N, CA, C and O atoms as a CHARMM CRD file, in Angstrom:
* protein
*
  320
    1    1 MET  N    -54.63400 -55.80900  41.12400 PROA 1      0.00000
    2    1 MET  CA   -53.21300 -55.97000  40.64300 PROA 1      0.00000
    3    1 MET  C    -53.55400 -54.92800  39.77700 PROA 1      0.00000
    4    1 MET  O    -54.59600 -54.62200  39.19800 PROA 1      0.00000
    5    2 PRO  N    -52.05300 -54.30000  39.84100 PROA 2      0.00000
    6    2 PRO  CA   -51.83600 -52.73900  39.06500 PROA 2      0.00000
    7    2 PRO  C    -52.32700 -52.95800  38.05200 PROA 2      0.00000
    8    2 PRO  O    -52.64000 -54.11400  37.76700 PROA 2      0.00000
    9    3 ARG  N    -52.53500 -51.96600  37.23700 PROA 3      0.00000
   10    3 ARG  CA   -52.42000 -51.50700  35.82600 PROA 3      0.00000
   11    3 ARG  C    -51.02100 -51.54200  35.11800 PROA 3      0.00000
   12    3 ARG  O    -49.99500 -51.20600  35.70900 PROA 3      0.00000
   13    4 ARG  N    -51.04500 -51.97500  33.80000 PROA 4      0.00000
   14    4 ARG  CA   -49.71200 -51.53600  33.44800 PROA 4      0.00000
   15    4 ARG  C    -49.74200 -50.35700  32.72500 PROA 4      0.00000
   16    4 ARG  O    -50.81400 -49.96900  32.26300 PROA 4      0.00000
   17    5 PRO  N    -48.67600 -49.70500  32.55200 PROA 5      0.00000
   18    5 PRO  CA   -49.19100 -48.54200  31.89300 PROA 5      0.00000
   19    5 PRO  C    -48.85600 -48.26000  30.67700 PROA 5      0.00000
   20    5 PRO  O    -47.87700 -48.81700  30.18100 PROA 5      0.00000
   21    6 THR  N    -49.84600 -47.04800  29.73700 PROA 6      0.00000
   22    6 THR  CA   -49.65900 -47.42700  28.45700 PROA 6      0.00000
   23    6 THR  C    -49.00600 -46.58800  28.18900 PROA 6      0.00000
   24    6 THR  O    -48.83500 -45.59200  28.89200 PROA 6      0.00000
   25    7 ARG  N    -48.39100 -46.84400  26.89800 PROA 7      0.00000
   26    7 ARG  CA   -47.35600 -45.71000  26.07500 PROA 7      0.00000
   27    7 ARG  C    -48.10800 -44.96900  25.45100 PROA 7      0.00000
   28    7 ARG  O    -48.96200 -45.71600  24.97400 PROA 7      0.00000
   29    8 SER  N    -48.40400 -43.52600  25.03800 PROA 8      0.00000
   30    8 SER  CA   -49.10400 -42.93100  24.37400 PROA 8      0.00000
   31    8 SER  C    -48.18100 -41.95200  24.14100 PROA 8      0.00000
   32    8 SER  O    -48.64000 -40.81700  24.26800 PROA 8      0.00000
   33    9 GLU  N    -47.05400 -42.02300  23.84800 PROA 9      0.00000
   34    9 GLU  CA   -46.00600 -41.55100  23.46200 PROA 9      0.00000
   35    9 GLU  C    -45.71400 -40.95900  21.99300 PROA 9      0.00000
   36    9 GLU  O    -45.03100 -41.62500  21.21600 PROA 9      0.00000
   37   10 LYS  N    -46.17100 -39.85600  21.66000 PROA 10     0.00000
   38   10 LYS  CA   -45.33400 -39.30700  20.35900 PROA 10     0.00000
   39   10 LYS  C    -44.05800 -38.65600  19.83700 PROA 10     0.00000
   40   10 LYS  O    -43.22400 -37.99800  20.45900 PROA 10     0.00000
   41   11 LEU  N    -44.08000 -38.84100  19.13500 PROA 11     0.00000
   42   11 LEU  CA   -42.51100 -38.46700  18.61000 PROA 11     0.00000
   43   11 LEU  C    -42.82000 -36.93500  18.07800 PROA 11     0.00000
   44   11 LEU  O    -43.92000 -36.66700  17.59500 PROA 11     0.00000
   45   12 THR  N    -41.80600 -35.97900  18.19400 PROA 12     0.00000
   46   12 THR  CA   -41.80800 -34.63300  17.98300 PROA 12     0.00000
   47   12 THR  C    -41.44300 -34.46200  16.53700 PROA 12     0.00000
   48   12 THR  O    -40.94300 -35.43500  15.97300 PROA 12     0.00000
   49   13 GLU  N    -41.60700 -33.47300  15.94100 PROA 13     0.00000
   50   13 GLU  CA   -41.19600 -33.55400  14.59100 PROA 13     0.00000
   51   13 GLU  C    -39.39600 -33.70800  14.65100 PROA 13     0.00000
   52   13 GLU  O    -38.80100 -34.73000  14.30900 PROA 13     0.00000
   53   14 SER  N    -38.85000 -32.66700  15.07300 PROA 14     0.00000
   54   14 SER  CA   -37.52600 -32.84600  15.03100 PROA 14     0.00000
   55   14 SER  C    -36.97600 -34.03600  15.51800 PROA 14     0.00000
   56   14 SER  O    -35.88200 -34.26200  15.00100 PROA 14     0.00000
   57   15 GLU  N    -37.42500 -35.07700  16.51800 PROA 15     0.00000
   58   15 GLU  CA   -37.00900 -36.29500  16.58700 PROA 15     0.00000
   59   15 GLU  C    -37.10100 -37.36700  15.07500 PROA 15     0.00000
   60   15 GLU  O    -36.25700 -38.14000  14.62300 PROA 15     0.00000
   61   16 ILE  N    -38.71600 -36.96000  14.49300 PROA 16     0.00000
   62   16 ILE  CA   -38.94800 -37.60200  13.06800 PROA 16     0.00000
   63   16 ILE  C    -37.51500 -37.45000  12.32900 PROA 16     0.00000
   64   16 ILE  O    -36.63300 -38.29500  12.17600 PROA 16     0.00000
   65   17 GLU  N    -37.57100 -36.12400  11.93000 PROA 17     0.00000
   66   17 GLU  CA   -36.60600 -35.39800  11.16000 PROA 17     0.00000
   67   17 GLU  C    -34.99500 -36.15500  11.77600 PROA 17     0.00000
   68   17 GLU  O    -34.46800 -36.87800  10.93000 PROA 17     0.00000
   69   18 ALA  N    -34.53200 -36.08200  12.58900 PROA 18     0.00000
   70   18 ALA  CA   -33.51000 -36.97800  13.20400 PROA 18     0.00000
   71   18 ALA  C    -33.76500 -38.39400  12.78700 PROA 18     0.00000
   72   18 ALA  O    -32.93300 -38.97000  12.08600 PROA 18     0.00000
   73   19 ILE  N    -34.53000 -38.81000  13.05700 PROA 19     0.00000
   74   19 ILE  CA   -34.79400 -40.26800  12.75300 PROA 19     0.00000
   75   19 ILE  C    -34.62300 -40.29400  11.04300 PROA 19     0.00000
   76   19 ILE  O    -33.63600 -40.96600  10.74400 PROA 19     0.00000
   77   20 VAL  N    -35.07900 -39.93300  10.27600 PROA 20     0.00000
   78   20 VAL  CA   -34.90600 -39.94800   8.73300 PROA 20     0.00000
   79   20 VAL  C    -33.58800 -39.58400   8.47900 PROA 20     0.00000
   80   20 VAL  O    -33.01100 -40.12800   7.53700 PROA 20     0.00000
   81   21 LEU  N    -33.07900 -38.85000   9.08200 PROA 21     0.00000
   82   21 LEU  CA   -32.09200 -38.08700   8.49000 PROA 21     0.00000
   83   21 LEU  C    -31.09000 -39.16700   8.42900 PROA 21     0.00000
   84   21 LEU  O    -30.43300 -39.56500   7.46700 PROA 21     0.00000
   85   22 ALA  N    -31.11500 -39.68100  10.04600 PROA 22     0.00000
   86   22 ALA  CA   -30.14800 -40.50800  10.20400 PROA 22     0.00000
   87   22 ALA  C    -29.96400 -42.19400   9.03200 PROA 22     0.00000
   88   22 ALA  O    -28.90200 -42.68500   8.65000 PROA 22     0.00000
   89   23 ALA  N    -31.23900 -42.64700   8.76900 PROA 23     0.00000
   90   23 ALA  CA   -31.75600 -43.09800   8.02800 PROA 23     0.00000
   91   23 ALA  C    -31.72100 -43.56800   6.43400 PROA 23     0.00000
   92   23 ALA  O    -31.71200 -44.52200   5.65700 PROA 23     0.00000
   93   24 ILE  N    -31.71000 -42.39200   6.55100 PROA 24     0.00000
   94   24 ILE  CA   -31.38300 -42.49600   4.39400 PROA 24     0.00000
   95   24 ILE  C    -29.90500 -42.57700   3.82100 PROA 24     0.00000
   96   24 ILE  O    -29.51900 -42.94100   2.71100 PROA 24     0.00000
   97   25 PRO  N    -29.10000 -42.06100   5.08100 PROA 25     0.00000
   98   25 PRO  CA   -27.41600 -42.82800   4.45900 PROA 25     0.00000
   99   25 PRO  C    -27.34800 -44.00900   4.95500 PROA 25     0.00000
  100   25 PRO  O    -26.60700 -44.67600   4.23400 PROA 25     0.00000
  101   26 PHE  N    -27.69500 -44.53900   5.71600 PROA 26     0.00000
  102   26 PHE  CA   -28.26400 -45.82500   6.11900 PROA 26     0.00000
  103   26 PHE  C    -28.58000 -46.82800   5.40500 PROA 26     0.00000
  104   26 PHE  O    -27.88800 -47.84600   5.37700 PROA 26     0.00000
  105   27 ARG  N    -29.73400 -46.66900   4.68900 PROA 27     0.00000
  106   27 ARG  CA   -30.37100 -47.37900   3.57000 PROA 27     0.00000
  107   27 ARG  C    -29.82500 -47.16800   2.41800 PROA 27     0.00000
  108   27 ARG  O    -29.97900 -48.12900   1.66400 PROA 27     0.00000
  109   28 LYS  N    -29.07500 -46.03900   1.83800 PROA 28     0.00000
  110   28 LYS  CA   -28.10700 -45.81900   0.59100 PROA 28     0.00000
  111   28 LYS  C    -27.01300 -46.70200   0.75900 PROA 28     0.00000
  112   28 LYS  O    -26.42000 -47.21000  -0.19300 PROA 28     0.00000
  113   29 ALA  N    -26.67000 -46.94000   2.21000 PROA 29     0.00000
  114   29 ALA  CA   -25.31000 -47.73000   1.86500 PROA 29     0.00000
  115   29 ALA  C    -25.49600 -49.30200   2.05700 PROA 29     0.00000
  116   29 ALA  O    -24.56900 -50.10700   1.97300 PROA 29     0.00000
  117   30 VAL  N    -26.59500 -49.57100   2.28000 PROA 30     0.00000
  118   30 VAL  CA   -26.95200 -51.10800   2.66200 PROA 30     0.00000
  119   30 VAL  C    -27.71900 -51.45200   0.73100 PROA 30     0.00000
  120   30 VAL  O    -27.92200 -52.56000   0.23500 PROA 30     0.00000
  121   31 GLN  N    -27.96000 -50.13100   0.10300 PROA 31     0.00000
  122   31 GLN  CA   -28.62200 -50.53600  -0.87500 PROA 31     0.00000
  123   31 GLN  C    -27.27900 -50.95300  -1.86600 PROA 31     0.00000
  124   31 GLN  O    -27.28600 -51.83500  -2.72500 PROA 31     0.00000
  125   32 GLN  N    -26.11300 -50.05200  -1.49300 PROA 32     0.00000
  126   32 GLN  CA   -24.97800 -50.13700  -2.42000 PROA 32     0.00000
  127   32 GLN  C    -24.14100 -51.78900  -2.24300 PROA 32     0.00000
  128   32 GLN  O    -23.51300 -52.25500  -3.19400 PROA 32     0.00000
  129   33 CYS  N    -24.24600 -52.46300  -1.02800 PROA 33     0.00000
  130   33 CYS  CA   -23.76000 -53.57800  -0.95100 PROA 33     0.00000
  131   33 CYS  C    -24.87000 -54.88700  -1.68100 PROA 33     0.00000
  132   33 CYS  O    -24.53700 -56.00000  -2.08700 PROA 33     0.00000
  133   34 VAL  N    -26.20800 -54.27500  -1.65200 PROA 34     0.00000
  134   34 VAL  CA   -26.79400 -55.05400  -2.20400 PROA 34     0.00000
  135   34 VAL  C    -26.68400 -55.09800  -3.72800 PROA 34     0.00000
  136   34 VAL  O    -27.35500 -55.96700  -4.28500 PROA 34     0.00000
  137   35 ILE  N    -25.92300 -54.27600  -4.49800 PROA 35     0.00000
  138   35 ILE  CA   -25.81300 -53.89900  -5.87700 PROA 35     0.00000
  139   35 ILE  C    -24.80200 -54.96300  -6.37600 PROA 35     0.00000
  140   35 ILE  O    -24.91700 -55.51500  -7.47000 PROA 35     0.00000
  141   36 GLY  N    -23.83200 -55.20400  -5.52200 PROA 36     0.00000
  142   36 GLY  CA   -22.98900 -55.91500  -5.72500 PROA 36     0.00000
  143   36 GLY  C    -22.81100 -57.45500  -5.61800 PROA 36     0.00000
  144   36 GLY  O    -21.86700 -58.20700  -5.85900 PROA 36     0.00000
  145   37 LEU  N    -24.04400 -57.63300  -5.17600 PROA 37     0.00000
  146   37 LEU  CA   -24.31400 -59.33400  -4.91900 PROA 37     0.00000
  147   37 LEU  C    -24.89200 -59.64600  -6.05100 PROA 37     0.00000
  148   37 LEU  O    -24.94500 -58.83200  -6.97400 PROA 37     0.00000
  149   38 LYS  N    -25.54400 -61.20100  -6.15900 PROA 38     0.00000
  150   38 LYS  CA   -25.82400 -61.64300  -7.36100 PROA 38     0.00000
  151   38 LYS  C    -27.74100 -62.04400  -6.30500 PROA 38     0.00000
  152   38 LYS  O    -28.07000 -62.45100  -5.19000 PROA 38     0.00000
  153   39 PRO  N    -28.41800 -61.60000  -7.55000 PROA 39     0.00000
  154   39 PRO  CA   -29.91800 -61.98900  -6.90600 PROA 39     0.00000
  155   39 PRO  C    -29.88100 -63.45200  -6.42800 PROA 39     0.00000
  156   39 PRO  O    -29.19700 -64.33200  -6.95200 PROA 39     0.00000
  157   40 PHE  N    -30.66200 -63.60000  -5.41900 PROA 40     0.00000
  158   40 PHE  CA   -30.97600 -65.18600  -4.90200 PROA 40     0.00000
  159   40 PHE  C    -29.94700 -65.61500  -4.30400 PROA 40     0.00000
  160   40 PHE  O    -30.01700 -66.75000  -3.83100 PROA 40     0.00000
  161   41 ASN  N    -29.00900 -65.03500  -4.18800 PROA 41     0.00000
  162   41 ASN  CA   -28.36800 -65.21800  -3.06800 PROA 41     0.00000
  163   41 ASN  C    -28.66500 -64.88500  -1.38400 PROA 41     0.00000
  164   41 ASN  O    -28.95400 -63.71900  -1.11400 PROA 41     0.00000
  165   42 GLU  N    -28.61800 -65.58100  -0.60400 PROA 42     0.00000
  166   42 GLU  CA   -28.37500 -65.71500   0.91000 PROA 42     0.00000
  167   42 GLU  C    -28.40600 -64.21300   0.97000 PROA 42     0.00000
  168   42 GLU  O    -29.40200 -63.49200   0.92000 PROA 42     0.00000
  169   43 THR  N    -27.15600 -63.86900   1.08500 PROA 43     0.00000
  170   43 THR  CA   -27.16800 -62.35300   1.73100 PROA 43     0.00000
  171   43 THR  C    -27.85100 -61.24400   1.23200 PROA 43     0.00000
  172   43 THR  O    -28.26200 -60.29800   1.90400 PROA 43     0.00000
  173   44 TYR  N    -27.97200 -61.41900  -0.14300 PROA 44     0.00000
  174   44 TYR  CA   -29.09300 -60.64500  -1.10600 PROA 44     0.00000
  175   44 TYR  C    -30.42500 -60.52700  -0.49700 PROA 44     0.00000
  176   44 TYR  O    -30.92400 -59.46300  -0.12900 PROA 44     0.00000
  177   45 SER  N    -30.99600 -61.74100  -0.41000 PROA 45     0.00000
  178   45 SER  CA   -31.95900 -61.78400   0.14400 PROA 45     0.00000
  179   45 SER  C    -32.58800 -61.04600   1.60500 PROA 45     0.00000
  180   45 SER  O    -33.64000 -60.45600   1.85000 PROA 45     0.00000
  181   46 LEU  N    -31.35500 -61.41100   2.43800 PROA 46     0.00000
  182   46 LEU  CA   -31.29300 -60.93700   3.97900 PROA 46     0.00000
  183   46 LEU  C    -31.65400 -59.22400   3.63800 PROA 46     0.00000
  184   46 LEU  O    -32.62700 -58.54600   3.96500 PROA 46     0.00000
  185   47 LEU  N    -30.53600 -58.91200   2.91500 PROA 47     0.00000
  186   47 LEU  CA   -30.43700 -57.04400   2.99900 PROA 47     0.00000
  187   47 LEU  C    -31.62300 -56.54600   2.33700 PROA 47     0.00000
  188   47 LEU  O    -32.19400 -55.52400   2.71700 PROA 47     0.00000
  189   48 HSD  N    -31.91800 -57.08500   1.57800 PROA 48     0.00000
  190   48 HSD  CA   -33.35400 -56.59800   0.71200 PROA 48     0.00000
  191   48 HSD  C    -34.54600 -56.62500   1.55600 PROA 48     0.00000
  192   48 HSD  O    -35.42100 -55.76000   1.51900 PROA 48     0.00000
  193   49 ASP  N    -34.55000 -57.92700   2.52200 PROA 49     0.00000
  194   49 ASP  CA   -35.30400 -57.89000   3.18900 PROA 49     0.00000
  195   49 ASP  C    -35.41800 -56.43000   4.47500 PROA 49     0.00000
  196   49 ASP  O    -36.40900 -55.75600   4.75700 PROA 49     0.00000
  197   50 HSD  N    -34.02700 -56.34300   5.01700 PROA 50     0.00000
  198   50 HSD  CA   -33.68700 -55.24900   6.00300 PROA 50     0.00000
  199   50 HSD  C    -34.32000 -54.15900   5.31200 PROA 50     0.00000
  200   50 HSD  O    -35.06800 -53.46300   5.99900 PROA 50     0.00000
  201   51 VAL  N    -34.16300 -53.82900   3.96400 PROA 51     0.00000
  202   51 VAL  CA   -34.32800 -52.58400   3.40400 PROA 51     0.00000
  203   51 VAL  C    -36.10400 -52.18500   3.65100 PROA 51     0.00000
  204   51 VAL  O    -36.70000 -51.25900   4.20000 PROA 51     0.00000
  205   52 ASN  N    -36.41600 -53.14100   3.09200 PROA 52     0.00000
  206   52 ASN  CA   -38.35600 -53.53800   2.99500 PROA 52     0.00000
  207   52 ASN  C    -38.88000 -52.94900   4.31300 PROA 52     0.00000
  208   52 ASN  O    -39.79100 -52.15900   4.56000 PROA 52     0.00000
  209   53 ARG  N    -37.63100 -53.87200   5.38400 PROA 53     0.00000
  210   53 ARG  CA   -38.65100 -53.38900   6.96600 PROA 53     0.00000
  211   53 ARG  C    -37.86800 -51.91700   7.47500 PROA 53     0.00000
  212   53 ARG  O    -38.40000 -51.51000   8.50800 PROA 53     0.00000
  213   54 LEU  N    -37.13500 -51.34000   7.16600 PROA 54     0.00000
  214   54 LEU  CA   -36.55700 -50.11600   7.23100 PROA 54     0.00000
  215   54 LEU  C    -37.83300 -49.02900   6.60800 PROA 54     0.00000
  216   54 LEU  O    -38.33700 -48.09500   7.23200 PROA 54     0.00000
  217   55 ASP  N    -38.13200 -49.43200   5.33100 PROA 55     0.00000
  218   55 ASP  CA   -39.15100 -48.60100   4.70100 PROA 55     0.00000
  219   55 ASP  C    -40.07800 -48.72600   5.09800 PROA 55     0.00000
  220   55 ASP  O    -40.89100 -47.80400   5.03900 PROA 55     0.00000
  221   56 ALA  N    -40.41000 -50.03500   5.73900 PROA 56     0.00000
  222   56 ALA  CA   -41.49300 -50.13000   6.20000 PROA 56     0.00000
  223   56 ALA  C    -41.96500 -49.24000   7.88000 PROA 56     0.00000
  224   56 ALA  O    -43.01800 -48.65600   8.14000 PROA 56     0.00000
  225   57 VAL  N    -40.71100 -49.44700   8.78700 PROA 57     0.00000
  226   57 VAL  CA   -40.76600 -48.01800   9.84700 PROA 57     0.00000
  227   57 VAL  C    -40.89600 -46.78500   9.52200 PROA 57     0.00000
  228   57 VAL  O    -41.54600 -46.00700  10.22000 PROA 57     0.00000
  229   58 LEU  N    -40.06800 -46.29900   7.99900 PROA 58     0.00000
  230   58 LEU  CA   -39.93800 -45.14900   8.51500 PROA 58     0.00000
  231   58 LEU  C    -41.07000 -44.28000   7.80500 PROA 58     0.00000
  232   58 LEU  O    -41.20900 -43.06100   7.90500 PROA 58     0.00000
  233   59 GLU  N    -42.18600 -45.55100   6.74600 PROA 59     0.00000
  234   59 GLU  CA   -43.48400 -45.26800   6.63000 PROA 59     0.00000
  235   59 GLU  C    -44.57600 -44.90600   7.64700 PROA 59     0.00000
  236   59 GLU  O    -45.48500 -44.08200   7.54400 PROA 59     0.00000
  237   60 LYS  N    -44.20000 -45.87700   8.83100 PROA 60     0.00000
  238   60 LYS  CA   -45.25500 -45.68200   9.52400 PROA 60     0.00000
  239   60 LYS  C    -44.81200 -44.40900  10.56500 PROA 60     0.00000
  240   60 LYS  O    -45.61000 -43.76900  11.24900 PROA 60     0.00000
  241   61 ILE  N    -43.31800 -44.20100  10.51200 PROA 61     0.00000
  242   61 ILE  CA   -43.28600 -42.99400  11.28500 PROA 61     0.00000
  243   61 ILE  C    -43.41200 -41.54000  10.68900 PROA 61     0.00000
  244   61 ILE  O    -43.79900 -40.51500  11.24900 PROA 61     0.00000
  245   62 ILE  N    -43.06300 -41.69800   9.65500 PROA 62     0.00000
  246   62 ILE  CA   -43.66100 -40.10100   8.75500 PROA 62     0.00000
  247   62 ILE  C    -45.35700 -40.40100   8.86500 PROA 62     0.00000
  248   62 ILE  O    -46.02700 -39.73700   9.65600 PROA 62     0.00000
  249   63 GLY  N    -45.77900 -41.10900   8.28600 PROA 63     0.00000
  250   63 GLY  CA   -47.60000 -41.16400   8.23700 PROA 63     0.00000
  251   63 GLY  C    -47.80700 -40.96100   6.50200 PROA 63     0.00000
  252   63 GLY  O    -48.79700 -40.39200   6.04400 PROA 63     0.00000
  253   64 GLU  N    -46.61700 -41.56900   5.57700 PROA 64     0.00000
  254   64 GLU  CA   -46.54100 -41.38100   4.24500 PROA 64     0.00000
  255   64 GLU  C    -46.19600 -42.40400   3.58400 PROA 64     0.00000
  256   64 GLU  O    -45.47600 -43.18400   4.20800 PROA 64     0.00000
  257   65 THR  N    -46.42600 -42.65000   2.65600 PROA 65     0.00000
  258   65 THR  CA   -45.99200 -43.81400   1.64600 PROA 65     0.00000
  259   65 THR  C    -44.42100 -43.11200   1.22400 PROA 65     0.00000
  260   65 THR  O    -44.18500 -41.90400   1.22900 PROA 65     0.00000
  261   66 ILE  N    -43.65700 -43.96900   0.94500 PROA 66     0.00000
  262   66 ILE  CA   -42.43400 -43.70400   0.62000 PROA 66     0.00000
  263   66 ILE  C    -42.12100 -43.37100  -0.86700 PROA 66     0.00000
  264   66 ILE  O    -42.51900 -44.26700  -1.61200 PROA 66     0.00000
  265   67 ASP  N    -41.59200 -42.45800  -1.43100 PROA 67     0.00000
  266   67 ASP  CA   -41.73000 -41.86800  -3.05800 PROA 67     0.00000
  267   67 ASP  C    -40.26000 -41.90900  -3.21200 PROA 67     0.00000
  268   67 ASP  O    -39.45500 -41.09400  -2.75900 PROA 67     0.00000
  269   68 HSD  N    -39.88800 -43.54400  -4.29300 PROA 68     0.00000
  270   68 HSD  CA   -38.87400 -43.70800  -4.09600 PROA 68     0.00000
  271   68 HSD  C    -38.25800 -43.00100  -5.40800 PROA 68     0.00000
  272   68 HSD  O    -37.04300 -43.08200  -5.59200 PROA 68     0.00000
  273   69 ARG  N    -39.14900 -42.24800  -6.40600 PROA 69     0.00000
  274   69 ARG  CA   -38.67900 -41.59600  -7.35600 PROA 69     0.00000
  275   69 ARG  C    -38.01100 -40.41000  -6.48100 PROA 69     0.00000
  276   69 ARG  O    -37.25400 -39.85200  -7.27400 PROA 69     0.00000
  277   70 GLY  N    -37.94300 -39.89900  -5.50900 PROA 70     0.00000
  278   70 GLY  CA   -38.32000 -38.02000  -5.21800 PROA 70     0.00000
  279   70 GLY  C    -36.62600 -38.50800  -4.27800 PROA 70     0.00000
  280   70 GLY  O    -36.15300 -39.58700  -3.92200 PROA 70     0.00000
  281   71 LYS  N    -36.12000 -36.94300  -4.16900 PROA 71     0.00000
  282   71 LYS  CA   -34.86100 -36.89800  -3.28500 PROA 71     0.00000
  283   71 LYS  C    -35.44400 -37.29700  -2.26900 PROA 71     0.00000
  284   71 LYS  O    -36.65000 -37.07600  -2.15400 PROA 71     0.00000
  285   72 ASN  N    -34.76200 -37.95700  -1.31400 PROA 72     0.00000
  286   72 ASN  CA   -34.43300 -38.14100   0.45300 PROA 72     0.00000
  287   72 ASN  C    -35.55100 -39.41500   0.07000 PROA 72     0.00000
  288   72 ASN  O    -35.32900 -40.29200   0.90400 PROA 72     0.00000
  289   73 LEU  N    -36.36200 -39.74500  -0.60700 PROA 73     0.00000
  290   73 LEU  CA   -37.52700 -40.87600  -0.57900 PROA 73     0.00000
  291   73 LEU  C    -38.72500 -39.95600  -0.29200 PROA 73     0.00000
  292   73 LEU  O    -39.79900 -40.39700   0.11700 PROA 73     0.00000
  293   74 GLY  N    -38.44600 -38.42900  -0.56600 PROA 74     0.00000
  294   74 GLY  CA   -39.77800 -37.85300  -0.32400 PROA 74     0.00000
  295   74 GLY  C    -39.70800 -37.70900   1.17400 PROA 74     0.00000
  296   74 GLY  O    -40.48600 -36.84200   1.57300 PROA 74     0.00000
  297   75 LEU  N    -39.30400 -38.04900   1.72400 PROA 75     0.00000
  298   75 LEU  CA   -39.67400 -38.07300   3.15900 PROA 75     0.00000
  299   75 LEU  C    -39.48100 -36.90000   4.10300 PROA 75     0.00000
  300   75 LEU  O    -40.22300 -36.50000   4.99900 PROA 75     0.00000
  301   76 LEU  N    -38.22000 -36.41200   3.65700 PROA 76     0.00000
  302   76 LEU  CA   -38.08900 -34.70200   4.23500 PROA 76     0.00000
  303   76 LEU  C    -38.61000 -33.74800   3.55400 PROA 76     0.00000
  304   76 LEU  O    -38.65100 -33.73100   2.32300 PROA 76     0.00000
  305   77 PRO  N    -39.05600 -32.86900   4.30600 PROA 77     0.00000
  306   77 PRO  CA   -39.81400 -31.33200   3.53500 PROA 77     0.00000
  307   77 PRO  C    -38.82500 -30.55300   2.56500 PROA 77     0.00000
  308   77 PRO  O    -37.59500 -30.57500   2.57000 PROA 77     0.00000
  309   78 ARG  N    -39.56700 -29.96100   1.85400 PROA 78     0.00000
  310   78 ARG  CA   -38.60300 -29.25900   0.64300 PROA 78     0.00000
  311   78 ARG  C    -38.50600 -27.96200   1.78400 PROA 78     0.00000
  312   78 ARG  O    -39.36300 -27.50000   2.53800 PROA 78     0.00000
  313   79 TRP  N    -36.87700 -27.54600   1.52700 PROA 79     0.00000
  314   79 TRP  CA   -36.88200 -26.22800   1.81500 PROA 79     0.00000
  315   79 TRP  C    -36.84000 -25.34900   0.68800 PROA 79     0.00000
  316   79 TRP  O    -36.88900 -25.71300  -0.48700 PROA 79     0.00000
  317   80 PRO  N    -36.72200 -23.87400   1.20900 PROA 80     0.00000
  318   80 PRO  CA   -36.63700 -23.10600  -0.10600 PROA 80     0.00000
  319   80 PRO  C    -35.51800 -23.12700  -0.71900 PROA 80     0.00000
  320   80 PRO  O    -35.38700 -22.52600  -1.78500 PROA 80     0.00000
């Protein structure tokens, strides 16, 4: 029986940065939609869950926790 190939690929720094740069505006847009909805609405809950899942994926990719107080969620390096 042949062995299944293992996936040991790592994302490069530039790939991580590209993912984060694409995800942050998307996350902000979804949150803007949530603001207009009433809490405990089905759509509100669905969008809120999606934002939480996106945050979890970003945390896993970056290897750090999200800083909601920081610019760009504290996920991008600070350039001088």
